[in-house]
C-alpha positions as CSV (number, residue, x, y, z in Angstrom):
1,X,92.6,61.1,-25.2
2,X,94.3,63.4,-22.8
3,X,95.3,62.6,-19.2
4,X,94.0,59.0,-19.3
5,X,93.4,57.7,-15.9
6,X,92.7,54.3,-14.9
7,X,92.0,53.3,-11.3
8,X,91.0,49.8,-10.3
9,X,90.1,48.7,-6.9
10,X,89.0,45.2,-6.6
11,X,86.7,44.3,-9.2
12,X,85.4,47.8,-10.3
13,X,87.2,50.9,-11.2
14,X,86.9,53.9,-13.6
15,X,89.1,55.6,-16.3
16,X,88.2,58.9,-17.8
17,X,89.8,60.9,-20.5
18,X,88.6,64.3,-21.6
19,X,84.9,64.1,-21.7
20,X,84.7,60.0,-22.0
21,X,84.5,57.9,-18.9
22,X,85.3,54.2,-18.7
23,X,84.1,52.2,-15.9
24,X,86.1,48.8,-15.9
25,X,84.3,46.6,-14.3
26,X,86.1,43.4,-14.7
27,X,84.0,40.4,-15.4
28,X,83.8,37.9,-12.6
29,X,85.2,34.9,-14.7
30,X,82.7,32.4,-13.3
31,X,83.4,31.4,-9.9
32,X,84.8,33.8,-7.6
33,X,88.0,35.5,-6.8
34,X,91.2,34.5,-9.2
35,X,93.1,33.1,-6.5
36,X,92.6,32.0,-2.8
37,X,95.6,33.9,-1.8
38,X,95.8,37.7,-0.9
39,X,97.7,38.8,-3.8
40,X,97.3,41.1,-6.9
41,X,95.7,39.7,-10.2
42,X,99.3,40.3,-11.7
43,X,101.0,38.2,-8.9
44,X,98.4,35.4,-9.1
45,X,98.9,35.1,-12.8
46,X,102.6,34.8,-12.5
47,X,102.3,31.9,-9.9
48,X,99.9,30.1,-12.0
49,X,102.2,30.6,-15.0
50,X,104.8,29.1,-12.9
51,X,102.7,26.1,-12.1
52,X,101.6,25.5,-15.9
53,X,105.2,25.6,-16.8
54,X,105.8,22.6,-14.8
55,X,102.4,20.9,-15.7
56,X,100.7,22.4,-18.8
57,X,97.6,20.3,-17.9
58,X,97.0,21.7,-14.4
59,X,93.4,22.4,-14.6
60,X,93.0,24.5,-11.5
61,X,96.0,26.6,-12.5
62,X,94.7,27.0,-16.1
63,X,91.3,28.4,-14.5
64,X,93.2,30.5,-12.2
65,X,95.3,31.9,-14.9
66,X,92.3,32.6,-17.1
67,X,90.4,34.8,-14.4
68,X,93.8,36.4,-13.6
69,X,94.3,37.4,-17.0
70,X,90.7,38.6,-17.4
71,X,91.3,40.6,-14.1
72,X,94.1,42.4,-15.7
73,X,92.0,42.8,-18.9
74,X,94.0,40.7,-21.1
75,X,90.8,38.9,-22.7
76,X,92.9,37.2,-25.5
77,X,95.1,35.4,-22.8
78,X,92.0,34.5,-20.8
79,X,90.4,32.9,-23.6
80,X,93.3,30.9,-24.2
81,X,93.8,29.5,-20.8
82,X,90.0,28.6,-20.7
83,X,90.4,26.7,-24.1
84,X,93.1,24.7,-22.9
85,X,91.3,24.1,-19.5
86,X,88.1,22.9,-21.8
87,X,90.6,20.5,-23.4
88,X,91.9,19.2,-20.3
89,X,88.4,18.7,-18.4
90,X,85.7,19.1,-21.3
91,X,83.0,18.1,-18.6
92,X,83.6,21.1,-16.5
93,X,81.6,24.2,-16.5
94,X,84.3,26.5,-15.5
95,X,85.9,26.9,-19.0
96,X,82.5,27.6,-20.6
97,X,81.7,30.1,-17.9
98,X,85.0,31.8,-18.1
99,X,84.7,32.1,-21.9
100,X,81.2,33.6,-21.4
101,X,83.0,36.0,-19.0
102,X,85.5,36.7,-21.9
103,X,82.6,37.6,-24.5
104,X,81.1,39.8,-21.9
105,X,84.5,41.5,-21.2
106,X,84.8,42.3,-24.8
107,X,81.0,43.5,-25.2
108,X,79.8,40.7,-27.0
109,X,77.0,39.9,-25.0
110,X,74.8,37.8,-27.6
111,X,78.1,35.7,-28.0
112,X,78.3,35.2,-24.3
113,X,75.0,33.4,-23.9
114,X,75.5,29.9,-25.5
115,X,78.6,29.7,-23.1
116,X,76.7,30.5,-20.1
117,X,73.8,27.9,-21.3
118,X,76.6,25.1,-21.8
119,X,78.2,25.9,-18.5
120,X,74.8,25.5,-16.6
121,X,73.9,22.3,-18.6
122,X,77.2,21.3,-17.2
123,X,76.4,22.1,-13.6
124,X,77.0,25.7,-13.0
125,X,74.4,27.4,-10.8
126,X,73.2,30.7,-11.1
127,X,75.2,31.8,-8.0
128,X,78.2,31.2,-10.1
129,X,76.9,32.6,-13.4
130,X,74.9,35.6,-12.2
131,X,77.5,38.3,-11.7
132,X,78.8,37.7,-15.6
133,X,75.4,36.4,-17.2
134,X,73.6,39.4,-15.7
135,X,75.8,41.8,-17.2
136,X,75.3,40.2,-20.6
137,X,71.6,40.5,-20.1
138,X,72.1,44.1,-19.1
139,X,74.1,44.8,-22.4
140,X,71.0,43.4,-24.3
141,X,68.6,45.4,-22.7
142,X,67.2,42.8,-20.6
143,X,67.4,44.2,-17.2
144,X,64.7,42.1,-15.5
145,X,66.6,39.1,-16.2
146,X,69.8,40.9,-15.4
147,X,68.7,41.9,-11.9
148,X,67.5,38.2,-11.3
149,X,70.9,37.0,-12.1
150,X,72.8,39.6,-9.9
151,X,70.6,38.7,-6.9
152,X,71.3,35.2,-7.6
153,X,75.0,36.1,-7.1
154,X,74.7,38.0,-4.2
155,X,75.5,35.0,-2.0
156,X,78.3,33.9,-3.8
157,X,82.0,34.6,-4.0
158,X,81.5,37.6,-6.3
159,X,78.9,39.3,-4.3
160,X,80.1,42.5,-3.8
161,X,80.6,42.8,-7.7
162,X,77.1,41.5,-8.1
163,X,75.5,44.1,-5.7
164,X,77.5,47.0,-7.7
165,X,76.2,46.0,-11.0
166,X,72.5,45.4,-9.3
167,X,72.7,48.8,-8.2
168,X,73.7,50.2,-11.7
169,X,71.0,47.9,-13.4
170,X,68.2,49.1,-11.0
171,X,69.2,52.7,-11.7
172,X,69.2,52.0,-15.3
173,X,65.4,50.8,-14.8
174,X,64.7,53.9,-13.2
175,X,64.8,52.6,-9.6
176,X,66.9,55.3,-7.8
177,X,65.9,54.5,-4.3
178,X,66.5,50.6,-4.8
179,X,69.8,51.2,-6.4
180,X,71.0,53.4,-3.6
181,X,69.8,51.2,-1.0
182,X,71.7,48.0,-2.7
183,X,74.9,50.1,-2.3
184,X,74.5,50.8,1.7
185,X,76.0,47.4,2.7
186,X,79.2,48.2,0.6
187,X,79.5,51.9,1.8
188,X,79.1,50.4,5.6
189,X,82.1,48.3,5.1
190,X,84.2,51.1,3.5
191,X,84.2,49.8,-0.1
192,X,86.1,52.4,-2.1
193,X,84.1,51.5,-5.4
194,X,80.8,51.9,-3.7
195,X,81.2,56.0,-4.1
196,X,81.8,55.7,-7.8
197,X,78.9,53.6,-8.4
198,X,76.7,55.8,-6.4
199,X,77.8,58.6,-8.7
200,X,77.0,56.6,-11.9
201,X,73.5,55.7,-10.2
202,X,72.6,59.2,-9.8
203,X,73.8,60.2,-13.2
204,X,71.5,57.4,-14.8
205,X,68.5,58.5,-13.1
206,X,68.9,62.3,-14.0
207,X,70.5,63.6,-11.1
208,X,73.7,65.0,-13.1
209,X,74.6,67.6,-10.3
210,X,74.6,65.1,-7.4
211,X,76.4,62.7,-9.4
212,X,79.0,65.4,-10.1
213,X,79.3,66.1,-6.3
214,X,79.6,62.4,-5.8
215,X,82.1,61.8,-8.3
216,X,84.2,64.6,-6.9
217,X,83.8,63.3,-3.4
218,X,85.0,59.7,-4.5
219,X,87.9,61.3,-6.6
220,X,88.5,65.0,-6.0
221,X,88.8,67.3,-8.9
222,X,87.6,64.9,-11.4
223,X,84.0,66.3,-11.7
224,X,84.8,68.8,-14.6
225,X,86.4,66.0,-16.9
226,X,83.5,63.5,-16.2
227,X,80.6,66.1,-16.3
228,X,79.8,65.8,-20.4
229,X,79.5,62.0,-19.8
230,X,77.4,62.2,-16.7
231,X,75.1,64.6,-18.2
232,X,74.5,62.5,-21.4
233,X,74.1,59.1,-19.6
234,X,70.1,59.6,-19.2
235,X,69.7,60.1,-23.0
236,X,70.9,56.5,-23.6
237,X,69.0,53.4,-24.1
238,X,69.0,50.9,-21.5
239,X,71.4,48.6,-23.5
240,X,73.9,51.6,-24.1
241,X,73.6,52.6,-20.5
242,X,74.8,49.4,-19.2
243,X,77.6,49.3,-21.9
244,X,78.7,52.6,-20.9
245,X,78.9,52.4,-17.1
246,X,80.1,48.8,-17.1
247,X,82.6,48.6,-20.1
248,X,83.2,52.2,-21.1
249,X,81.6,51.5,-24.6
250,X,79.9,54.8,-25.4
251,X,77.9,55.2,-28.6
252,X,78.5,57.9,-31.0
253,X,76.2,58.3,-33.9
254,X,79.1,59.9,-36.1
255,X,81.5,57.1,-36.3
256,X,82.4,53.4,-35.2
257,X,85.6,52.3,-33.6
258,X,86.9,49.4,-31.8
259,X,84.5,48.2,-29.1
260,X,87.2,47.1,-26.6
261,X,91.0,47.5,-26.1
262,X,92.8,45.4,-23.4
263,X,95.3,47.0,-21.2
264,X,98.9,46.4,-22.3
265,X,100.6,44.0,-20.0
266,X,104.4,43.1,-19.5
267,X,104.0,39.6,-20.8
268,X,103.8,38.3,-24.5
269,X,100.5,38.2,-25.4
270,X,99.2,35.0,-27.1
271,X,98.9,35.2,-30.9
272,X,95.9,34.2,-32.7
273,X,96.5,33.0,-36.1
274,X,93.8,30.6,-37.6
275,X,90.9,28.3,-35.9
276,X,89.7,29.8,-32.7
277,X,90.1,27.1,-30.4
278,X,93.4,25.9,-31.9
279,X,95.1,29.2,-32.1
280,X,94.2,30.4,-28.6
281,X,95.5,27.0,-27.0
282,X,98.7,27.6,-29.3
283,X,99.1,31.2,-28.2
284,X,98.9,29.7,-24.4
285,X,101.5,27.1,-25.2
286,X,104.0,30.1,-26.5
287,X,103.1,31.8,-23.3
288,X,104.0,28.7,-21.3
289,X,107.3,28.2,-23.1
290,X,108.7,31.4,-21.6
291,X,111.1,30.7,-18.8
292,X,110.1,31.0,-15.4
293,X,112.3,34.1,-14.7
294,X,109.7,35.7,-17.3
295,X,106.6,34.8,-15.5
296,X,106.0,37.9,-13.0
297,X,103.5,40.3,-14.6
298,X,103.2,43.9,-13.9
299,X,99.7,45.5,-13.7
300,X,98.4,47.4,-16.8
301,X,99.9,50.8,-16.8
302,X,97.7,53.8,-18.4
303,X,99.1,55.1,-21.6
304,X,98.6,58.6,-23.2
305,X,96.2,58.4,-26.1
306,X,95.2,61.0,-29.0
307,X,93.9,64.2,-27.8
308,X,90.5,63.5,-29.5
309,X,88.4,60.7,-27.5
310,X,87.6,58.0,-30.2
311,X,84.0,57.4,-30.3
312,X,82.9,53.9,-30.0
313,X,79.7,51.7,-30.0
314,X,78.8,48.4,-29.0
315,X,79.8,46.3,-32.0
316,X,82.7,44.1,-33.3
317,X,85.8,46.0,-34.6
318,X,84.9,46.9,-38.0
319,X,86.2,50.4,-37.7
320,X,85.1,52.1,-41.0
321,X,81.7,52.8,-42.0
322,X,80.4,52.5,-45.4
323,X,79.9,56.4,-45.8
324,X,83.5,56.9,-44.7
325,X,84.8,54.3,-47.4
326,X,82.7,56.0,-50.1
327,X,84.6,59.3,-49.3
328,X,88.0,58.0,-49.4
329,X,90.1,55.9,-51.7
330,X,91.2,52.4,-51.7
331,X,94.7,53.6,-50.1
332,X,93.2,53.5,-46.9
333,X,93.3,49.7,-46.8
334,X,97.0,48.9,-46.3
335,X,98.4,45.5,-47.3
336,X,97.9,43.1,-44.3
337,X,94.7,44.2,-43.0
338,X,92.8,41.5,-41.2
339,X,89.4,40.5,-43.0
340,X,86.6,37.6,-42.6
341,X,85.9,36.2,-45.9
342,X,82.5,35.1,-46.3
343,X,82.4,33.7,-49.9
344,X,84.2,34.0,-53.0
345,X,83.8,33.4,-56.9
346,X,84.6,34.8,-60.3
347,X,81.2,36.4,-60.4
348,X,81.4,39.5,-58.2
349,X,77.8,40.6,-59.1
350,X,76.5,37.4,-57.1
351,X,78.3,38.7,-54.1
352,X,75.6,41.2,-52.8
353,X,72.9,38.5,-52.8
354,X,75.0,36.3,-50.9
355,X,75.6,38.9,-48.3
356,X,71.9,39.6,-48.0
357,X,71.3,35.9,-47.5
358,X,74.1,35.9,-44.8
359,X,72.9,38.7,-43.1
360,X,69.1,37.8,-43.1
361,X,70.1,35.0,-40.7
362,X,70.6,37.5,-38.0
363,X,70.4,41.4,-38.7
364,X,71.2,42.3,-35.2
365,X,74.6,40.3,-35.5
366,X,75.7,42.3,-38.4
367,X,74.2,45.8,-37.5
368,X,76.7,48.5,-38.3
369,X,79.0,45.9,-40.3
370,X,79.0,46.5,-44.0
371,X,80.3,44.2,-46.6
372,X,83.2,44.5,-48.9
373,X,84.3,43.1,-51.9
374,X,88.0,42.2,-52.6
375,X,89.0,42.0,-56.1
376,X,92.0,40.1,-56.9
377,X,93.2,38.7,-60.2
378,X,91.8,35.3,-60.0
379,X,88.7,35.9,-57.9
380,X,86.4,38.3,-55.9
381,X,85.9,38.0,-52.2
382,X,83.1,38.9,-50.1
383,X,84.6,40.2,-46.9
384,X,84.0,42.0,-43.8
385,X,86.2,44.0,-41.4
386,X,88.7,45.4,-41.3
387,X,89.3,43.9,-37.6
388,X,91.9,45.3,-35.3
389,X,93.3,42.0,-34.3
390,X,93.0,38.4,-35.3
391,X,91.5,38.0,-31.8
392,X,88.5,40.3,-32.6
393,X,88.1,38.5,-36.0
394,X,88.1,34.8,-34.4
395,X,85.5,36.2,-31.9
396,X,83.0,37.2,-34.7
397,X,83.9,34.1,-36.5
398,X,82.8,32.0,-33.7
399,X,79.4,33.9,-33.6
400,X,78.9,33.5,-37.3
401,X,79.6,29.5,-36.9
402,X,76.7,29.6,-34.3
403,X,74.5,30.6,-37.2
404,X,76.2,27.8,-39.5
405,X,78.0,30.6,-41.3
406,X,81.7,29.5,-42.4
407,X,84.2,32.5,-42.3
408,X,88.1,32.3,-42.3
409,X,90.5,35.1,-41.9
410,X,92.0,36.6,-45.0
411,X,94.5,39.3,-45.4
412,X,94.9,41.8,-48.4
413,X,98.1,42.3,-50.3
414,X,99.0,45.4,-52.2
415,X,97.6,44.2,-55.7
416,X,93.9,43.6,-53.9
417,X,91.2,46.2,-54.4
418,X,88.7,46.4,-51.9
419,X,85.5,48.4,-52.4
420,X,82.2,48.7,-50.6
421,X,79.7,46.1,-51.4
422,X,77.4,47.6,-54.4
423,X,80.3,49.6,-56.0
424,X,80.4,49.0,-59.7
């Protein structure tokens, strides 16, 4: 990926590279801005971390730190802060809403809905949840539900972001006039993101030429790089359009890749190593143990990527398709890869049947995620993966848990042979 450019203004920005365009609309993290102060997300996070260094159970600081981390694109740290906040006050809706926002930011729309439901049961209002829950609905192709949520959030602290997302959702539904009208109040007050949003509205409704003119007006000289993206948008399915213009997740039929990559930050990211909640909290503990002098955080910086853009799809991070594996040797799976084990036993012939029973509980959840058999000296394991990080594996494991499917992380050694399910 050549010449990666990331521009973030308020809660909306875009990044494009070669023929790929990313729209980084950070989830609103439940209830308004990350901070009551006029400061950057990085400065806010540094301030909250300093507060937490003195009082690790400061609920408001934990929620604020979670929002700030999410604003910076560090979903793993955000999840840790929200998990700790939930431990401090399990009757508050804010941690649940924050975890829903984290799931949305990672592209896991279906996993986000139970968090939002729990938040509403604890007292969260549609005004609080609408901006992020609306995006979850958009990613699921439920544009009418999404638009109702966005409208509910217009009068809340995330009103401007809800308005941008509503404009995009209306465009996905084919309502060009309504989408453009939705942006008028933002343009009138000089909102810099409104011009870029307008470009996407035009592209989504089939006006590629108008979209290129609009994007060039908003970012002079950029149209030639984003033209292929804008021209292809109208051909996508509604859910794919929502993922492309909101999260920068663009489908490609030829391969799969990681659905989300958080920007690198200057502080040490929490490390997730075992159970979801416990390890997220442990990761935050590690972050809070840093001395106050290390607390200031620099905004995420763009970094050069490979010259060929990596195709992505709205999926969990299982980057290798069955066909690719069948064409390659087992040497591709170097020791130490991260997998989720679903079952094990001495009779490997029984594992395909178990995988079929497991996947039958939710075909959509397992769409595009093949199973593998890891053959060891003493047993065979039914696994899925490999995952980019323990955080990705934990997110998928949490989704499986909602279906009463037990899974735990496992790393292969040099002696393990991993083959696609069904290999003799």
